[in-house]
Structure formats: structure tokens, C-alpha cells
MARGU-969270 format. One record per atom (N, C-alpha, C, O): residue in three letters; atom name; x, y, z. Coordinates in pm, 1 decimal, decimal comma, always signed. Example, Ala and Ser with C-alpha at 12.3 -4.5 7.8 and 13.67 -1.06 7.14 Angstrom:
BEGIN
<"Ala"; "N"; <+1319,0; -569,0; +780,0>>
<"Ala"; "CA"; <+1230,0; -450,0; +780,0>>
<"Ala"; "C"; <+1320,0; -330,0; +780,0>>
<"Ala"; "O"; <+1423,6; -331,9; +846,5>>
<"Ser"; "N"; <+1285,0; -225,0; +708,0>>
<"Ser"; "CA"; <+1367,0; -106,0; +714,0>>
<"Ser"; "C"; <+1290,0; +3,0; +787,0>>
<"Ser"; "O"; <+1340,9; +113,8; +803,9>>
***
This chain:
BEGIN
<"Met"; "N"; <+2958,1; +8106,1; +23027,9>>
<"Met"; "CA"; <+2915,1; +8227,2; +22960,8>>
<"Met"; "C"; <+2921,3; +8203,9; +22808,8>>
<"Met"; "O"; <+3023,7; +8157,1; +22759,0>>
<"Pro"; "N"; <+2816,6; +8234,8; +22735,6>>
<"Pro"; "CA"; <+2819,1; +8212,8; +22591,1>>
<"Pro"; "C"; <+2917,2; +8307,7; +22521,7>>
<"Pro"; "O"; <+2947,3; +8415,4; +22573,3>>
<"Ser"; "N"; <+2966,4; +8267,2; +22404,8>>
<"Ser"; "CA"; <+3059,9; +8350,7; +22330,5>>
<"Ser"; "C"; <+3038,3; +8329,9; +22180,9>>
<"Ser"; "O"; <+2975,8; +8233,1; +22137,6>>
<"Ile"; "N"; <+3092,4; +8424,6; +22103,1>>
<"Ile"; "CA"; <+3089,9; +8411,8; +21957,1>>
<"Ile"; "C"; <+3231,0; +8436,9; +21905,8>>
<"Ile"; "O"; <+3310,9; +8503,4; +21971,8>>
<"Lys"; "N"; <+3261,2; +8383,6; +21788,3>>
<"Lys"; "CA"; <+3390,7; +8406,5; +21724,3>>
<"Lys"; "C"; <+3371,0; +8503,5; +21609,0>>
<"Lys"; "O"; <+3276,9; +8489,9; +21530,7>>
<"Thr"; "N"; <+3460,1; +8601,4; +21598,9>>
<"Thr"; "CA"; <+3454,1; +8696,9; +21488,9>>
<"Thr"; "C"; <+3522,0; +8637,0; +21366,5>>
<"Thr"; "O"; <+3586,1; +8532,3; +21375,2>>
<"His"; "N"; <+3507,7; +8704,3; +21251,4>>
<"His"; "CA"; <+3568,2; +8653,4; +21128,9>>
<"His"; "C"; <+3720,0; +8648,0; +21136,9>>
<"His"; "O"; <+3782,9; +8570,2; +21065,2>>
<"Asp"; "N"; <+3780,1; +8730,5; +21224,0>>
<"Asp"; "CA"; <+3925,5; +8728,0; +21236,7>>
<"Asp"; "C"; <+3973,2; +8637,8; +21351,0>>
<"Asp"; "O"; <+4090,9; +8640,1; +21387,0>>
<"Gly"; "N"; <+3882,4; +8558,7; +21407,6>>
<"Gly"; "CA"; <+3919,7; +8458,9; +21506,4>>
<"Gly"; "C"; <+3912,9; +8502,1; +21651,6>>
<"Gly"; "O"; <+3939,3; +8421,4; +21740,7>>
<"Arg"; "N"; <+3877,9; +8628,6; +21678,0>>
<"Arg"; "CA"; <+3866,4; +8673,6; +21816,3>>
<"Arg"; "C"; <+3740,9; +8614,1; +21878,9>>
<"Arg"; "O"; <+3642,6; +8587,5; +21809,7>>
<"Thr"; "N"; <+3744,8; +8593,3; +22010,0>>
<"Thr"; "CA"; <+3630,2; +8542,0; +22084,5>>
<"Thr"; "C"; <+3570,1; +8656,5; +22165,2>>
<"Thr"; "O"; <+3641,5; +8726,2; +22237,2>>
<"Ile"; "N"; <+3439,3; +8675,9; +22153,4>>
<"Ile"; "CA"; <+3369,3; +8779,3; +22228,5>>
<"Ile"; "C"; <+3273,9; +8709,7; +22324,0>>
<"Ile"; "O"; <+3186,3; +8633,4; +22283,5>>
<"Glu"; "N"; <+3293,5; +8738,2; +22451,8>>
<"Glu"; "CA"; <+3207,8; +8679,4; +22554,9>>
<"Glu"; "C"; <+3074,8; +8754,8; +22558,2>>
<"Glu"; "O"; <+3073,8; +8877,9; +22558,7>>
<"Leu"; "N"; <+2964,4; +8683,4; +22560,4>>
<"Leu"; "CA"; <+2831,3; +8742,9; +22565,8>>
<"Leu"; "C"; <+2775,2; +8729,3; +22707,0>>
<"Leu"; "O"; <+2804,2; +8632,0; +22776,5>>
<"Pro"; "N"; <+2695,4; +8826,2; +22749,0>>
<"Pro"; "CA"; <+2637,6; +8814,9; +22883,4>>
<"Pro"; "C"; <+2532,6; +8703,6; +22887,7>>
<"Pro"; "O"; <+2464,4; +8677,3; +22788,6>>
<"Asp"; "N"; <+2520,6; +8638,7; +23004,0>>
<"Asp"; "CA"; <+2413,2; +8541,0; +23019,3>>
<"Asp"; "C"; <+2282,9; +8617,7; +23042,3>>
<"Asp"; "O"; <+2284,9; +8740,6; +23049,2>>
<"Glu"; "N"; <+2170,7; +8548,5; +23054,2>>
<"Glu"; "CA"; <+2040,1; +8614,9; +23066,0>>
<"Glu"; "C"; <+2032,1; +8707,9; +23186,0>>
<"Glu"; "O"; <+1977,7; +8817,8; +23175,7>>
<"Glu"; "N"; <+2085,8; +8665,0; +23299,3>>
<"Glu"; "CA"; <+2080,5; +8747,6; +23420,8>>
<"Glu"; "C"; <+2161,9; +8876,0; +23403,0>>
<"Glu"; "O"; <+2114,7; +8984,4; +23436,9>>
<"Glu"; "N"; <+2283,6; +8864,1; +23350,2>>
<"Glu"; "CA"; <+2366,5; +8983,9; +23330,4>>
<"Glu"; "C"; <+2305,5; +9075,0; +23224,7>>
<"Glu"; "O"; <+2312,9; +9197,3; +23237,0>>
<"Asp"; "N"; <+2245,5; +9017,2; +23121,1>>
<"Asp"; "CA"; <+2179,7; +9098,0; +23018,1>>
<"Asp"; "C"; <+2065,3; +9178,8; +23079,4>>
<"Asp"; "O"; <+2049,3; +9297,0; +23049,2>>
<"Arg"; "N"; <+1985,9; +9114,7; +23165,4>>
<"Arg"; "CA"; <+1877,5; +9185,0; +23234,5>>
<"Arg"; "C"; <+1932,1; +9300,1; +23319,6>>
<"Arg"; "O"; <+1878,0; +9410,6; +23318,8>>
<"Arg"; "N"; <+2040,0; +9272,0; +23392,6>>
<"Arg"; "CA"; <+2101,3; +9373,0; +23478,6>>
<"Arg"; "C"; <+2155,0; +9490,7; +23395,9>>
<"Arg"; "O"; <+2134,7; +9606,3; +23433,2>>
<"Leu"; "N"; <+2222,4; +9462,9; +23285,4>>
<"Leu"; "CA"; <+2276,2; +9568,6; +23199,6>>
<"Leu"; "C"; <+2164,8; +9652,2; +23135,9>>
<"Leu"; "O"; <+2175,8; +9774,4; +23125,7>>
<"Thr"; "N"; <+2058,1; +9585,2; +23093,4>>
<"Thr"; "CA"; <+1945,0; +9656,9; +23034,4>>
<"Thr"; "C"; <+1880,2; +9748,6; +23137,2>>
<"Thr"; "O"; <+1848,4; +9863,5; +23106,3>>
<"Gln"; "N"; <+1860,3; +9699,4; +23258,5>>
<"Gln"; "CA"; <+1802,6; +9780,9; +23365,7>>
<"Gln"; "C"; <+1891,3; +9900,6; +23396,4>>
<"Gln"; "O"; <+1841,6; +10011,8; +23414,3>>
<"Gln"; "N"; <+2020,5; +9878,9; +23402,4>>
<"Gln"; "CA"; <+2114,6; +9987,7; +23430,4>>
<"Gln"; "C"; <+2109,6; +10092,7; +23318,9>>
<"Gln"; "O"; <+2114,6; +10212,5; +23347,0>>
<"Ala"; "N"; <+2099,8; +10049,5; +23193,7>>
<"Ala"; "CA"; <+2091,4; +10143,4; +23081,6>>
<"Ala"; "C"; <+1962,4; +10224,4; +23087,5>>
<"Ala"; "O"; <+1961,7; +10343,5; +23056,3>>
<"Arg"; "N"; <+1853,8; +10159,8; +23127,5>>
<"Arg"; "CA"; <+1726,6; +10233,0; +23141,4>>
<"Arg"; "C"; <+1737,1; +10339,8; +23250,8>>
<"Arg"; "O"; <+1686,0; +10450,7; +23235,6>>
<"Glu"; "N"; <+1803,3; +10305,3; +23360,0>>
<"Glu"; "CA"; <+1814,3; +10397,4; +23472,5>>
<"Glu"; "C"; <+1907,3; +10514,9; +23443,8>>
<"Glu"; "O"; <+1880,5; +10626,6; +23488,2>>
<"Asp"; "N"; <+2015,5; +10491,7; +23370,8>>
<"Asp"; "CA"; <+2109,3; +10602,5; +23348,3>>
<"Asp"; "C"; <+2084,2; +10676,8; +23216,4>>
<"Asp"; "O"; <+2158,5; +10768,8; +23182,0>>
<"Gly"; "N"; <+1981,1; +10637,7; +23143,7>>
<"Gly"; "CA"; <+1942,2; +10711,9; +23023,8>>
<"Gly"; "C"; <+2021,4; +10679,3; +22898,5>>
<"Gly"; "O"; <+2009,6; +10750,7; +22799,0>>
<"Thr"; "N"; <+2101,8; +10573,7; +22900,3>>
<"Thr"; "CA"; <+2178,6; +10540,6; +22780,3>>
<"Thr"; "C"; <+2101,2; +10450,6; +22684,3>>
<"Thr"; "O"; <+2149,1; +10421,9; +22574,6>>
<"Leu"; "N"; <+1984,5; +10406,6; +22723,5>>
<"Leu"; "CA"; <+1901,9; +10323,9; +22636,4>>
<"Leu"; "C"; <+1820,9; +10416,3; +22545,8>>
<"Leu"; "O"; <+1758,3; +10510,8; +22593,8>>
<"His"; "N"; <+1821,8; +10389,8; +22415,8>>
<"His"; "CA"; <+1749,6; +10475,1; +22320,7>>
<"His"; "C"; <+1599,1; +10449,1; +22327,7>>
<"His"; "O"; <+1554,1; +10337,0; +22351,4>>
<"Ser"; "N"; <+1523,6; +10556,0; +22306,2>>
<"Ser"; "CA"; <+1378,0; +10542,8; +22303,1>>
<"Ser"; "C"; <+1336,2; +10482,6; +22169,3>>
<"Ser"; "O"; <+1416,2; +10474,4; +22076,1>>
<"Glu"; "N"; <+1209,5; +10440,4; +22160,6>>
<"Glu"; "CA"; <+1158,3; +10385,7; +22034,3>>
<"Glu"; "C"; <+1166,2; +10489,6; +21923,0>>
<"Glu"; "O"; <+1196,8; +10455,7; +21808,7>>
<"Ala"; "N"; <+1138,8; +10616,2; +21955,4>>
<"Ala"; "CA"; <+1145,7; +10723,8; +21855,3>>
<"Ala"; "C"; <+1288,2; +10741,6; +21804,2>>
<"Ala"; "O"; <+1309,5; +10760,5; +21684,5>>
<"Glu"; "N"; <+1387,2; +10735,7; +21896,0>>
<"Glu"; "CA"; <+1527,1; +10747,8; +21855,1>>
<"Glu"; "C"; <+1568,3; +10629,4; +21767,1>>
<"Glu"; "O"; <+1636,1; +10647,3; +21665,9>>
<"Leu"; "N"; <+1527,4; +10510,0; +21805,8>>
<"Leu"; "CA"; <+1560,0; +10391,9; +21726,8>>
<"Leu"; "C"; <+1498,9; +10400,0; +21587,0>>
<"Leu"; "O"; <+1561,9; +10359,9; +21489,1>>
<"Ala"; "N"; <+1375,2; +10452,1; +21577,7>>
<"Ala"; "CA"; <+1307,8; +10464,8; +21447,8>>
<"Ala"; "C"; <+1379,8; +10565,1; +21357,8>>
<"Ala"; "O"; <+1374,0; +10553,9; +21235,4>>
<"Ala"; "N"; <+1448,3; +10664,3; +21418,5>>
<"Ala"; "CA"; <+1517,8; +10766,8; +21340,0>>
<"Ala"; "C"; <+1652,7; +10717,9; +21285,7>>
<"Ala"; "O"; <+1709,3; +10779,8; +21195,7>>
<"Phe"; "N"; <+1703,7; +10608,2; +21339,8>>
<"Phe"; "CA"; <+1831,7; +10555,5; +21291,3>>
<"Phe"; "C"; <+1816,8; +10510,7; +21147,0>>
<"Phe"; "O"; <+1710,3; +10464,8; +21105,5>>
<"Gln"; "N"; <+1926,3; +10524,6; +21069,8>>
<"Gln"; "CA"; <+1925,0; +10480,5; +20930,8>>
<"Gln"; "C"; <+2062,6; +10425,6; +20896,0>>
<"Gln"; "O"; <+2161,6; +10458,8; +20961,2>>
<"Pro"; "N"; <+2068,5; +10342,2; +20794,0>>
<"Pro"; "CA"; <+2198,7; +10288,6; +20754,9>>
<"Pro"; "C"; <+2293,5; +10401,0; +20714,3>>
<"Pro"; "O"; <+2249,9; +10505,1; +20665,2>>
<"Phe"; "N"; <+2423,0; +10379,5; +20735,0>>
<"Phe"; "CA"; <+2524,4; +10478,6; +20703,4>>
<"Phe"; "C"; <+2513,8; +10525,1; +20558,6>>
<"Phe"; "O"; <+2528,2; +10643,9; +20530,1>>
<"Glu"; "N"; <+2488,5; +10430,9; +20466,7>>
<"Glu"; "CA"; <+2481,3; +10463,6; +20324,3>>
<"Glu"; "C"; <+2367,6; +10562,0; +20294,9>>
<"Glu"; "O"; <+2374,0; +10636,2; +20196,9>>
<"Gln"; "N"; <+2263,6; +10563,2; +20379,1>>
<"Gln"; "CA"; <+2147,9; +10651,3; +20356,2>>
<"Gln"; "C"; <+2156,7; +10779,2; +20439,3>>
<"Gln"; "O"; <+2063,1; +10859,2; +20438,2>>
<"Ser"; "N"; <+2266,2; +10799,9; +20510,5>>
<"Ser"; "CA"; <+2278,0; +10917,4; +20597,3>>
<"Ser"; "C"; <+2293,3; +11044,0; +20514,1>>
<"Ser"; "O"; <+2332,0; +11037,2; +20397,4>>
<"Pro"; "N"; <+2263,4; +11159,4; +20572,9>>
<"Pro"; "CA"; <+2272,4; +11285,0; +20498,7>>
<"Pro"; "C"; <+2415,6; +11336,9; +20484,4>>
<"Pro"; "O"; <+2434,4; +11451,1; +20442,6>>
<"Leu"; "N"; <+2514,9; +11258,2; +20517,2>>
<"Leu"; "CA"; <+2653,6; +11301,9; +20504,1>>
<"Leu"; "C"; <+2691,2; +11315,7; +20356,6>>
<"Leu"; "O"; <+2634,4; +11246,5; +20272,1>>
<"Pro"; "N"; <+2786,3; +11404,0; +20324,3>>
<"Pro"; "CA"; <+2830,0; +11417,8; +20185,3>>
<"Pro"; "C"; <+2890,1; +11288,1; +20132,8>>
<"Pro"; "O"; <+2952,1; +11212,7; +20207,9>>
<"Glu"; "N"; <+2871,5; +11262,7; +20004,3>>
<"Glu"; "CA"; <+2924,8; +11140,0; +19943,2>>
<"Glu"; "C"; <+3075,8; +11131,1; +19959,3>>
<"Glu"; "O"; <+3129,5; +11022,2; +19979,8>>
<"Ser"; "N"; <+3145,2; +11244,6; +19950,1>>
<"Ser"; "CA"; <+3291,5; +11243,0; +19963,1>>
<"Ser"; "C"; <+3333,3; +11188,6; +20099,4>>
<"Ser"; "O"; <+3434,2; +11118,9; +20110,3>>
<"Phe"; "N"; <+3256,3; +11220,2; +20202,7>>
<"Phe"; "CA"; <+3286,8; +11169,3; +20335,5>>
<"Phe"; "C"; <+3262,6; +11019,0; +20341,5>>
<"Phe"; "O"; <+3342,5; +10945,2; +20398,9>>
<"Lys"; "N"; <+3153,4; +10974,2; +20282,9>>
<"Lys"; "CA"; <+3122,0; +10831,0; +20285,6>>
<"Lys"; "C"; <+3229,8; +10751,1; +20213,1>>
<"Lys"; "O"; <+3267,4; +10642,8; +20257,7>>
<"Arg"; "N"; <+3280,0; +10804,8; +20100,4>>
<"Arg"; "CA"; <+3384,5; +10734,7; +20027,1>>
<"Arg"; "C"; <+3516,1; +10736,1; +20105,1>>
<"Arg"; "O"; <+3596,5; +10643,5; +20094,2>>
<"Ala"; "N"; <+3537,3; +10841,8; +20183,9>>
<"Ala"; "CA"; <+3662,4; +10855,4; +20257,1>>
<"Ala"; "C"; <+3672,1; +10758,0; +20374,1>>
<"Ala"; "O"; <+3782,4; +10728,4; +20420,0>>
<"Val"; "N"; <+3560,8; +10708,3; +20422,4>>
<"Val"; "CA"; <+3562,3; +10617,6; +20536,9>>
<"Val"; "C"; <+3584,6; +10476,3; +20485,0>>
<"Val"; "O"; <+3491,3; +10407,9; +20443,0>>
<"Arg"; "N"; <+3710,8; +10434,5; +20489,0>>
<"Arg"; "CA"; <+3747,8; +10300,6; +20442,9>>
<"Arg"; "C"; <+3832,2; +10235,8; +20549,9>>
<"Arg"; "O"; <+3899,9; +10303,6; +20627,2>>
<"Arg"; "N"; <+3827,7; +10106,6; +20553,8>>
<"Arg"; "CA"; <+3909,1; +10033,9; +20649,4>>
<"Arg"; "C"; <+4040,4; +9994,5; +20583,8>>
<"Arg"; "O"; <+4048,7; +9974,6; +20462,6>>
<"Gly"; "N"; <+4140,9; +9984,1; +20666,2>>
<"Gly"; "CA"; <+4268,9; +9934,8; +20617,9>>
<"Gly"; "C"; <+4357,5; +10043,0; +20559,7>>
<"Gly"; "O"; <+4330,2; +10162,4; +20571,3>>
<"Arg"; "N"; <+4462,5; +9998,1; +20497,9>>
<"Arg"; "CA"; <+4564,8; +10084,2; +20440,9>>
<"Arg"; "C"; <+4514,5; +10147,5; +20310,9>>
<"Arg"; "O"; <+4443,8; +10081,9; +20234,3>>
<"Pro"; "N"; <+4550,0; +10274,3; +20284,6>>
<"Pro"; "CA"; <+4508,3; +10336,9; +20158,5>>
<"Pro"; "C"; <+4568,7; +10262,6; +20039,1>>
<"Pro"; "O"; <+4679,8; +10210,3; +20047,9>>
<"Arg"; "N"; <+4496,7; +10258,3; +19930,2>>
<"Arg"; "CA"; <+4546,8; +10189,7; +19811,1>>
<"Arg"; "C"; <+4651,1; +10274,2; +19740,7>>
<"Arg"; "O"; <+4639,7; +10396,6; +19733,5>>
<"Lys"; "N"; <+4752,1; +10207,8; +19689,4>>
<"Lys"; "CA"; <+4857,9; +10276,1; +19614,8>>
<"Lys"; "C"; <+4812,2; +10293,5; +19470,6>>
<"Lys"; "O"; <+4725,7; +10220,8; +19421,8>>
<"Ala"; "N"; <+4872,2; +10391,5; +19403,6>>
<"Ala"; "CA"; <+4839,6; +10414,6; +19262,8>>
<"Ala"; "C"; <+4882,3; +10293,7; +19178,5>>
<"Ala"; "O"; <+4809,3; +10250,3; +19089,4>>
<"Arg"; "N"; <+5002,2; +10239,9; +19208,2>>
<"Arg"; "CA"; <+5050,4; +10120,5; +19137,1>>
<"Arg"; "C"; <+5057,2; +10006,4; +19236,9>>
<"Arg"; "O"; <+5155,3; +9991,5; +19309,8>>
<"Arg"; "N"; <+4952,1; +9926,4; +19239,1>>
<"Arg"; "CA"; <+4947,1; +9815,4; +19333,5>>
<"Arg"; "C"; <+5028,3; +9699,0; +19281,5>>
<"Arg"; "O"; <+5045,7; +9682,1; +19160,8>>
<"Lys"; "N"; <+5077,5; +9619,0; +19374,2>>
<"Lys"; "CA"; <+5151,8; +9499,7; +19335,3>>
<"Lys"; "C"; <+5053,9; +9393,0; +19286,1>>
<"Lys"; "O"; <+4935,3; +9395,3; +19319,0>>
<"Val"; "N"; <+5106,0; +9300,6; +19207,5>>
<"Val"; "CA"; <+5024,3; +9195,5; +19148,0>>
<"Val"; "C"; <+5051,2; +9064,4; +19221,2>>
<"Val"; "O"; <+5166,4; +9025,3; +19239,7>>
<"Leu"; "N"; <+4945,5; +8997,8; +19262,3>>
<"Leu"; "CA"; <+4958,7; +8870,0; +19329,7>>
<"Leu"; "C"; <+4976,6; +8759,8; +19224,7>>
<"Leu"; "O"; <+4894,8; +8744,6; +19134,0>>
<"Val"; "N"; <+5085,7; +8683,4; +19239,2>>
<"Val"; "CA"; <+5112,0; +8571,4; +19148,5>>
<"Val"; "C"; <+5155,8; +8450,6; +19229,8>>
<"Val"; "O"; <+5197,6; +8462,8; +19344,9>>
<"Ser"; "N"; <+5145,5; +8336,3; +19168,9>>
<"Ser"; "CA"; <+5197,5; +8214,7; +19229,0>>
<"Ser"; "C"; <+5318,5; +8174,1; +19146,4>>
<"Ser"; "O"; <+5307,2; +8155,6; +19025,3>>
<"Ile"; "N"; <+5434,2; +8160,0; +19210,2>>
<"Ile"; "CA"; <+5559,0; +8130,5; +19137,8>>
<"Ile"; "C"; <+5642,8; +8036,4; +19222,7>>
<"Ile"; "O"; <+5633,5; +8036,6; +19345,5>>
<"Arg"; "N"; <+5723,5; +7957,3; +19157,0>>
<"Arg"; "CA"; <+5809,9; +7863,1; +19229,1>>
<"Arg"; "C"; <+5955,2; +7907,4; +19216,6>>
<"Arg"; "O"; <+6003,6; +7935,6; +19107,0>>
<"Tyr"; "N"; <+6024,8; +7913,3; +19331,8>>
<"Tyr"; "CA"; <+6166,8; +7944,3; +19336,5>>
<"Tyr"; "C"; <+6239,8; +7825,6; +19396,5>>
<"Tyr"; "O"; <+6180,3; +7743,1; +19465,9>>
<"Ser"; "N"; <+6369,1; +7817,9; +19369,1>>
<"Ser"; "CA"; <+6447,8; +7709,7; +19428,4>>
<"Ser"; "C"; <+6455,8; +7731,4; +19579,5>>
<"Ser"; "O"; <+6453,5; +7845,3; +19626,1>>
<"Pro"; "N"; <+6465,1; +7623,8; +19655,0>>
<"Pro"; "CA"; <+6471,1; +7636,5; +19800,8>>
<"Pro"; "C"; <+6586,8; +7724,7; +19848,4>>
<"Pro"; "O"; <+6574,8; +7794,7; +19948,9>>
<"Glu"; "N"; <+6698,9; +7721,0; +19775,6>>
<"Glu"; "CA"; <+6814,8; +7800,8; +19815,2>>
<"Glu"; "C"; <+6783,8; +7951,0; +19808,2>>
<"Glu"; "O"; <+6826,0; +8027,4; +19895,0>>
<"Val"; "N"; <+6710,3; +7992,7; +19705,0>>
<"Val"; "CA"; <+6675,1; +8134,0; +19689,7>>
<"Val"; "C"; <+6582,4; +8176,7; +19802,8>>
<"Val"; "O"; <+6603,6; +8280,5; +19865,4>>
<"Ile"; "N"; <+6480,1; +8096,7; +19828,6>>
<"Ile"; "CA"; <+6384,8; +8130,0; +19935,5>>
<"Ile"; "C"; <+6454,7; +8129,2; +20070,9>>
<"Ile"; "O"; <+6434,5; +8220,3; +20151,3>>
<"Asp"; "N"; <+6536,6; +8028,0; +20097,2>>
<"Asp"; "CA"; <+6608,3; +8020,9; +20225,2>>
<"Asp"; "C"; <+6697,4; +8143,0; +20244,9>>
<"Asp"; "O"; <+6705,3; +8197,7; +20354,8>>
<"His"; "N"; <+6765,2; +8185,8; +20136,6>>
<"His"; "CA"; <+6853,3; +8303,1; +20145,9>>
<"His"; "C"; <+6774,8; +8427,6; +20186,5>>
<"His"; "O"; <+6814,4; +8498,3; +20279,2>>
<"Phe"; "N"; <+6664,5; +8454,6; +20118,4>>
<"Phe"; "CA"; <+6588,4; +8576,0; +20148,4>>
<"Phe"; "C"; <+6517,1; +8566,3; +20283,6>>
<"Phe"; "O"; <+6512,6; +8664,4; +20357,8>>
<"Arg"; "N"; <+6462,1; +8450,3; +20316,2>>
<"Arg"; "CA"; <+6395,2; +8434,8; +20446,2>>
<"Arg"; "C"; <+6493,1; +8452,8; +20561,8>>
<"Arg"; "O"; <+6456,2; +8502,1; +20668,4>>
<"Ala"; "N"; <+6617,6; +8412,8; +20540,0>>
<"Ala"; "CA"; <+6719,0; +8425,4; +20645,4>>
<"Ala"; "C"; <+6748,8; +8572,4; +20677,8>>
<"Ala"; "O"; <+6806,2; +8602,0; +20782,5>>
<"Thr"; "N"; <+6710,5; +8663,4; +20589,7>>
<"Thr"; "CA"; <+6735,6; +8806,1; +20614,3>>
<"Thr"; "C"; <+6631,3; +8865,9; +20707,7>>
<"Thr"; "O"; <+6642,3; +8982,6; +20745,3>>
<"Gly"; "N"; <+6530,4; +8788,3; +20745,8>>
<"Gly"; "CA"; <+6431,9; +8833,5; +20843,4>>
<"Gly"; "C"; <+6307,8; +8895,4; +20782,0>>
<"Gly"; "O"; <+6279,9; +8882,9; +20662,7>>
<"Lys"; "N"; <+6233,7; +8963,7; +20871,0>>
<"Lys"; "CA"; <+6107,6; +9024,6; +20831,2>>
<"Lys"; "C"; <+6130,8; +9122,0; +20714,3>>
<"Lys"; "O"; <+6227,6; +9198,0; +20713,2>>
<"Gly"; "N"; <+6040,3; +9117,7; +20617,5>>
<"Gly"; "CA"; <+6053,2; +9203,5; +20499,5>>
<"Gly"; "C"; <+6128,4; +9136,7; +20385,6>>
<"Gly"; "O"; <+6165,3; +9202,4; +20288,3>>
<"Trp"; "N"; <+6151,4; +9005,7; +20397,5>>
<"Trp"; "CA"; <+6230,8; +8936,7; +20296,4>>
<"Trp"; "C"; <+6166,8; +8941,7; +20158,9>>
<"Trp"; "O"; <+6238,4; +8944,4; +20058,8>>
<"Gln"; "N"; <+6033,1; +8943,2; +20150,5>>
<"Gln"; "CA"; <+5967,7; +8948,1; +20019,6>>
<"Gln"; "C"; <+5989,8; +9083,5; +19953,0>>
<"Gln"; "O"; <+6005,2; +9090,9; +19831,2>>
<"Thr"; "N"; <+5991,4; +9189,5; +20031,6>>
<"Thr"; "CA"; <+6019,3; +9322,3; +19978,0>>
<"Thr"; "C"; <+6162,0; +9329,0; +19926,0>>
<"Thr"; "O"; <+6186,6; +9384,7; +19818,9>>
<"Arg"; "N"; <+6256,5; +9272,7; +20000,8>>
<"Arg"; "CA"; <+6395,8; +9270,2; +19954,7>>
<"Arg"; "C"; <+6410,2; +9187,4; +19828,1>>
<"Arg"; "O"; <+6490,4; +9220,8; +19740,9>>
<"Met"; "N"; <+6334,2; +9081,1; +19817,4>>
<"Met"; "CA"; <+6337,9; +8998,5; +19696,8>>
<"Met"; "C"; <+6285,4; +9079,7; +19577,6>>
<"Met"; "O"; <+6341,6; +9073,0; +19468,3>>
<"Asp"; "N"; <+6179,0; +9155,1; +19598,7>>
<"Asp"; "CA"; <+6123,7; +9241,6; +19495,2>>
<"Asp"; "C"; <+6227,0; +9345,2; +19453,0>>
<"Asp"; "O"; <+6244,4; +9370,4; +19333,7>>
<"Glu"; "N"; <+6295,9; +9405,8; +19550,3>>
<"Glu"; "CA"; <+6398,4; +9505,9; +19520,1>>
<"Glu"; "C"; <+6513,9; +9445,0; +19440,3>>
<"Glu"; "O"; <+6566,2; +9508,7; +19348,9>>
<"Ala"; "N"; <+6553,8; +9322,2; +19474,2>>
<"Ala"; "CA"; <+6661,6; +9255,4; +19401,4>>
<"Ala"; "C"; <+6621,4; +9230,2; +19255,7>>
<"Ala"; "O"; <+6702,6; +9246,9; +19164,7>>
<"Leu"; "N"; <+6497,3; +9190,6; +19234,4>>
<"Leu"; "CA"; <+6450,4; +9168,3; +19097,2>>
<"Leu"; "C"; <+6441,3; +9299,7; +19019,2>>
<"Leu"; "O"; <+6473,9; +9303,6; +18900,6>>
<"Arg"; "N"; <+6397,3; +9406,9; +19084,8>>
<"Arg"; "CA"; <+6392,1; +9538,6; +19019,7>>
<"Arg"; "C"; <+6533,0; +9583,7; +18978,7>>
<"Arg"; "O"; <+6553,8; +9635,4; +18868,9>>
<"Gln"; "N"; <+6629,2; +9562,7; +19070,1>>
<"Gln"; "CA"; <+6766,9; +9600,9; +19041,1>>
<"Gln"; "C"; <+6818,8; +9522,7; +18920,5>>
<"Gln"; "O"; <+6885,9; +9579,5; +18834,3>>
<"Trp"; "N"; <+6788,8; +9394,9; +18914,0>>
<"Trp"; "CA"; <+6831,1; +9312,4; +18801,1>>
<"Trp"; "C"; <+6774,8; +9367,1; +18669,5>>
<"Trp"; "O"; <+6844,6; +9372,8; +18568,4>>
<"Ile"; "N"; <+6646,9; +9407,3; +18672,9>>
<"Ile"; "CA"; <+6581,9; +9463,6; +18553,5>>
<"Ile"; "C"; <+6655,1; +9589,7; +18510,2>>
<"Ile"; "O"; <+6681,9; +9607,0; +18391,3>>
<"Glu"; "N"; <+6688,4; +9679,2; +18604,7>>
<"Glu"; "CA"; <+6757,8; +9804,3; +18571,9>>
<"Glu"; "C"; <+6894,7; +9777,1; +18511,8>>
<"Glu"; "O"; <+6934,5; +9841,7; +18414,9>>
<"Glu"; "N"; <+6966,5; +9681,8; +18569,1>>
<"Glu"; "CA"; <+7102,3; +9650,3; +18521,8>>
<"Glu"; "C"; <+7102,9; +9580,6; +18386,0>>
<"Glu"; "O"; <+7204,4; +9582,4; +18316,4>>
<"His"; "N"; <+6992,3; +9520,1; +18348,1>>
<"His"; "CA"; <+6986,1; +9445,2; +18222,6>>
<"His"; "C"; <+6897,2; +9512,5; +18118,8>>
<"His"; "O"; <+6843,4; +9446,7; +18029,8>>
<"Gly"; "N"; <+6882,3; +9643,1; +18130,7>>
<"Gly"; "CA"; <+6813,4; +9720,0; +18026,8>>
<"Gly"; "C"; <+6663,1; +9712,7; +18027,8>>
<"Gly"; "O"; <+6600,9; +9731,5; +17923,3>>
<"Gly"; "N"; <+6602,5; +9686,6; +18140,3>>
<"Gly"; "CA"; <+6456,4; +9685,1; +18147,4>>
<"Gly"; "C"; <+6401,6; +9825,0; +18158,9>>
<"Gly"; "O"; <+6477,1; +9922,1; +18165,6>>
<"Ser"; "N"; <+6269,6; +9835,5; +18161,1>>
<"Ser"; "CA"; <+6207,1; +9968,7; +18168,9>>
<"Ser"; "C"; <+6189,4; +10014,9; +18309,6>>
<"Ser"; "O"; <+6138,4; +10124,6; +18332,6>>
***
């Protein structure tokens, strides 16, 4: 059976020609297949008559924070990384909290 891989690595199995014919026939019989007129009426989401506020509200993923974190590349000693990694999941957040605490204790903003 043929398949395709999605951008996130999942594999989707595609029907072979015989199964595709069978599925198409079944859709025609039960009325789930769209007519040519219905297909012609379809339009891209961006061109739909929905309000702009709704279109902007439909986003994938987690909502953005007002103050987003900054991605940087930095080198730490192996002992520091080993210590925080040993604390388990969320070790990078705990490392961030430790650095914030240091800033507060040493007169930072």
C-alpha cells in the first residue's frame, strides 16, 4: 500500500487504486461526494466571508506570550548542565529561574 510522510514524520497510508475506486463509489452512493457546483463554490479560507478577527484568532500551537524568551546559543560547564539535567524534565526552566534569582540578589532589574 503506498504511503506518504508528513513534515512531522508521521506516515499516512494511501489507498491503492482498487480501494480508491471502492471509496469513491461508496461516497457517490451515500451522498458525501460534492457536486461540481459545490466544488466550484469552495474558496480559500483567507477569502472566506468570515470576520477578520475570527481569521486572526485561528492559529495553531500555543498562544504567544507578551514577553517571549530569547533563543541564544551559550556554553556552560558540563558540571552545571549535568546538575540541572539531573533534576529531570523542566531543567531549563529551573536554570532560568536560578539565573533570575541571581539577578535579583545582585541588584539587577
